[in-house]
C-alpha positions as a printed Julia matrix, in Angstrom:
247×3 Matrix{Float64}:
 54.18  -21.65  -206.76
 51.11  -20.37  -204.91
 48.82  -18.21  -207.03
 45.95  -16.22  -205.43
 43.01  -14.89  -207.36
 42.63  -11.16  -207.9
 39.96  -10.74  -205.21
 42.16  -12.34  -202.54
 45.07  -10.07  -203.38
 42.85   -7.01  -203.38
 41.41   -8.01  -199.97
 44.84   -8.57  -198.45
 46.13   -5.32  -199.89
 43.19   -3.34  -198.57
 43.6    -4.79  -195.08
 47.31   -4.06  -194.99
 46.86   -0.53  -196.3
 44.12    0.25  -193.79
 46.02   -1.19  -190.84
 49.17    0.63  -191.88
 47.22    3.88  -191.73
 45.78    2.98  -188.31
 49.2     2.08  -186.93
 50.66    5.37  -188.17
 47.75    7.39  -186.79
 47.9     5.78  -183.36
 51.59    6.57  -183.02
 51.4    10.2   -184.11
 48.26   11.52  -182.41
 48.07   11.82  -178.63
 44.82   11.28  -176.77
 43.61   14.19  -174.62
 40.74   14.19  -172.11
 39.56   17.14  -170.01
 37.81   16.8   -166.64
 35.41   19.18  -164.95
 34.44   21.61  -163.8
 33.17   19.22  -161.13
 32.25   19.74  -157.43
 35.19   19.17  -155.09
 35.31   18.95  -151.28
 38.22   16.55  -150.81
 40.72   14.48  -152.78
 38.11   11.72  -152.86
 36.29   13.87  -155.44
 39.24   13.97  -157.82
 38.89   12.06  -161.13
 42.67   11.56  -160.96
 42.54    9.58  -157.71
 43.17    5.86  -157.9
 45.03    5.76  -161.19
 48.01    3.48  -161.83
 50.88    5.98  -161.7
 54.65    5.85  -161.84
 54.56    9.01  -159.7
 51.77   11.18  -158.33
 51.81   14.35  -156.2
 49.02   16.16  -154.39
 49.94   19.68  -153.28
 47.39   20.84  -150.69
 49.59   23.74  -149.43
 48.87   22.75  -145.83
 52.54   23.1   -144.93
 52.38   26.74  -146.06
 54.38   26.29  -149.28
 54.34   25.1   -152.87
 57.08   22.48  -152.63
 56.09   19.27  -154.37
 58.77   18.16  -156.86
 59.05   19.43  -160.41
 56.51   22.25  -160.46
 56.73   26.05  -160.3
 54.08   28.76  -160.37
 54.13   31.9   -162.49
 52.73   34.06  -159.69
 50.67   33.95  -156.5
 51.32   32.9   -152.91
 50.19   30.45  -150.28
 47.97   31.9   -147.56
 46.83   30.34  -144.32
 43.74   30.26  -142.11
 41.77   33.48  -141.7
 38.1    34.56  -141.93
 38.43   35.24  -145.69
 40.35   32.05  -146.58
 38.79   29.5   -148.95
 40.71   26.24  -148.72
 39.4    22.87  -149.92
 36.75   21.87  -147.41
 38.37   18.7   -146.02
 41.81   20.24  -145.42
 40.93   21.25  -141.85
 39.87   17.68  -141.08
 36.13   18.26  -141.51
 33.73   18.49  -144.46
 31.47   21.17  -143.06
 31.01   23.72  -145.86
 33.82   25.96  -144.57
 37.34   26.51  -145.89
 38.55   29.23  -143.53
 40.76   26.95  -141.43
 42.94   25.59  -144.22
 45.6    26.86  -146.65
 45.1    27.85  -150.29
 46.97   29.51  -153.15
 45.97   33.15  -153.57
 46.05   35.25  -156.76
 45.96   39.03  -157.07
 46.04   39.01  -160.88
 44.16   37.31  -163.72
 46.35   34.34  -164.69
 48.21   31.5   -163.01
 50.42   28.96  -164.78
 51.88   25.84  -163.18
 54.91   24.65  -165.18
 56.18   21.07  -164.9
 59.9    20.31  -165.12
 60.7    17.16  -167.08
 64.32   17.15  -165.88
 63.25   16.9   -162.25
 60.27   14.59  -162.76
 61.96   12.31  -165.29
 58.91   12.47  -167.53
 56.19   15.07  -167.9
 52.95   14.2   -166.13
 50.15   12.68  -168.17
 47.53   13.87  -165.67
 47.22   17.26  -164.0
 44.54   19.31  -162.3
 43.7    22.15  -159.93
 40.73   23.08  -157.78
 39.27   26.57  -158.04
 37.87   27.58  -154.64
 36.85   31.24  -154.58
 36.75   34.62  -156.29
 35.37   38.09  -155.92
 33.31   39.01  -157.81
 31.47   36.06  -159.4
 33.14   35.58  -162.8
 34.22   33.16  -165.52
 37.06   30.68  -165.04
 39.18   29.4   -167.94
 41.35   26.28  -167.67
 43.94   25.45  -170.34
 46.61   22.77  -170.74
 49.77   22.58  -172.87
 51.7    19.7   -174.41
 55.46   19.1   -174.34
 55.96   21.63  -177.13
 53.99   24.32  -175.27
 51.1    23.96  -177.72
 47.6    24.37  -176.31
 45.68   21.13  -175.8
 42.41   23.04  -175.43
 40.4    24.9   -172.81
 37.47   24.53  -170.45
 35.37   27.6   -169.68
 33.1    27.74  -166.65
 30.73   30.7   -166.53
 29.91   32.73  -163.41
 31.63   30.64  -160.76
 31.37   31.76  -157.18
 28.75   32.5   -154.57
 29.43   36.22  -154.14
 30.34   35.63  -150.5
 33.6    36.12  -148.6
 32.87   33.72  -145.76
 34.93   30.74  -146.99
 32.0    28.69  -148.31
 32.95   25.59  -150.3
 29.84   24.56  -152.22
 31.02   26.42  -155.32
 34.5    24.77  -155.41
 35.25   23.15  -158.77
 37.96   20.81  -160.08
 39.57   21.28  -163.51
 41.88   18.64  -164.96
 43.39   17.07  -168.05
 44.93   13.84  -169.31
 47.31   13.68  -172.28
 49.17   10.54  -173.33
 52.26   12.44  -174.51
 52.69   14.58  -171.42
 51.64   17.96  -170.04
 54.19   20.77  -169.75
 51.88   23.27  -168.03
 48.36   24.02  -166.9
 46.88   27.51  -166.79
 43.87   28.78  -164.87
 42.56   32.28  -165.47
 39.88   34.7   -164.3
 39.73   37.48  -166.91
 37.36   39.56  -164.77
 38.8    39.03  -161.31
 42.11   39.64  -159.54
 41.02   38.31  -156.15
 40.72   34.52  -156.2
 42.08   31.23  -154.87
 42.94   27.71  -155.96
 43.91   24.58  -154.05
 44.83   20.88  -154.4
 47.24   21.01  -157.32
 47.76   17.41  -158.46
 49.81   15.76  -161.18
 51.12   12.32  -162.05
 52.6    10.06  -164.71
 50.26    7.26  -165.64
 51.95    3.94  -166.34
 51.88    2.96  -170.0
 49.43    0.24  -170.91
 50.71   -2.66  -173.07
 49.26   -2.65  -176.58
 49.79   -5.05  -179.49
 52.71   -4.11  -181.72
 51.48   -2.7   -185.06
 53.64   -5.19  -186.98
 52.16   -8.07  -185.02
 48.65   -6.93  -185.88
 49.54   -6.48  -189.53
 51.23   -9.87  -189.7
 48.27  -11.65  -188.12
 45.73  -10.08  -190.45
 47.96  -10.58  -193.47
 48.14  -14.27  -192.6
 44.37  -14.28  -192.31
 44.02  -12.73  -195.74
 46.41  -15.31  -197.22
 44.38  -18.05  -195.55
 41.27  -16.76  -197.3
 43.11  -16.98  -200.62
 44.21  -20.58  -199.97
 40.67  -21.65  -199.08
 39.32  -20.07  -202.25
 41.99  -21.87  -204.31
 41.12  -25.26  -202.78
 37.43  -24.66  -203.38
 38.13  -23.91  -207.06
 40.13  -27.17  -207.44
 37.4   -29.24  -205.82
 34.78  -27.69  -208.07
 36.82  -28.52  -211.21
 37.42  -32.09  -210.01
 33.73  -32.62  -209.33
 32.85  -31.26  -212.8
 35.28  -33.65  -214.54
 33.85  -36.69  -212.7
 30.3   -35.78  -213.7
């Protein structure tokens, strides 16, 4: 029969208890990261570009419609080139500080919600974002995201966005985005003090899951380590007694 001293058992127990708590916490709490507001002139400026995705969609509205799969808007409409338009700069083929020759999504009220459909997409996106391009007058912009249960994941508030001009300038354009490991059911962008504004480059995707060690594997490995410590201590005690008897 193997007998460990009290310290070894306490050490092993503490390790197992702590790791059990960590394993439980990691499985029940999703990680959420917000992005922006950051300058945006083309998709190259998106923090979502280049990720390892199972699916990813960029809706630039350049075909005159919101028609990427699995998303609907609560209000608003797509509008095309005109002297007052404020599309993402690169959508007309040039980064020249002007957005009048592209398409954007126009709002005549204070709030816009993009809802994602899990049945169509297969899984809710883990990443989603939108680019705010213009408003009149200069005002605050609020970005909010929601989890699968429609609970808020938090907000970003950008104060006094805009340049006060109606000439389609793009230097004030800003990207807002979010990442959530357990999925995003909707994103909302609001301008409480404006009902004349535009957004562009809606983007959303499902990031591929990254392999992580199984909690039981981690626990088993460290438990074995703790037992090993106990065995070494036991051998050291035997050697010490043997040496004492010889002397």
